[in-house]
N, C-alpha and C positions, 0 to 999 in steps of 0.2 A: 503493499500499500504506500502510495508516497501522497502528501499533503500540499495542499495550494494555501497559503497563508492569505487571508484576505488585509488590505492596507489598515486595517484598524488593528491589527496585529505586528507587534515587531519582528522583522527580518531578522533579528538575533535567535527566534525561536529554530531557524533552522540549524544551525550551529549546536545548539543546545540539543536538538533530537536528532541529528543525523547519526548517531549509532542506531537508533531505533527505525528512523526514516530517511535513510541515505537519500533518496531522490526526492526529498520535499524542495519547494520553491516557494517564493513569496510574489504577489502579484507587481510589486515594484520591480524587483528582479528580472521578470521576465517581460516588460513593457507594457504593462495594464494597469500603472497606478491611473486612477483618475476615471478608466474608463466604465462605462455602464456595468451593473452587475450581469446581464446578460453574456456581455461579452465573457466577461471571467467564467460564467457559468459553461458556455460553449468551449472555452480553452481548456478547463477541467474537465469535461468529457472527452475531448478530443485527447488530451493525454493521460488518461485512466486516473485523475489524481481526485482526491476527497477535499473538498473545500472547506478549511475551518475559519471560521468569523465569529464575532461577537455582536453581529446586528442579525436582526431578524429577517432580512430580506431574503437571504438565501434558503431559508427555512421555508419561507413563504412559496419562494419559488420551486423547492422540492415538491410542496403540495400540488401546485399547479402542473409541473411537467413531469415529474418523478422521477427517476433516475436511470442512466448515470447523470451526472457524478453524485455521488454520496456528500452529506454535508454533515458538518459537527458544528452546532450553534450554541455557545455559551454566552449568553445575553448577560449583560452586566458584570463580567468576569474581570474581576481585580485583585490582585495585578497579573500583568500577562503570562508570567511564569506560572502561575496557578492552573493555567491551560495543562501543564504537563500531567497532573493529576487526571484528567478526564479522558487522556489517551491510555491505551494498552502499554504495559510497561516493557514488554518483550515480544520476540517474536512468538512464542507460543501463545500469547496474549493477541495479538493481533489476529492469529488464523481461527482463535476461538469467537472473535469478534465479526471476522469474515463470515465464518461459518454460521453464524446466530443469524446475520443481516440476511444472509442467502435461503434461509430457513422461513423468514419472516415475508 
């Protein structure tokens, strides 16, 4: 699983989480800063990435469009580093999360 961090999250999360999520990106680093949410959505779908955001817009898009991409939305999350607790901590945790999502 690769993560695509929305611009409302720090790009430093990539470095902090690279061991568990080595292919992760940030919208700013892939040229999507300031773009409409649908552009970010399409990029994530095309690159098989899970969008991680603190705003509700992507969650609403997921209700309207379904997936891919998957969305992790942590509204009002403070501080940003607390996001790490919302993500699976190991490869086996990611596999369990992925298989649980596949079943639902």
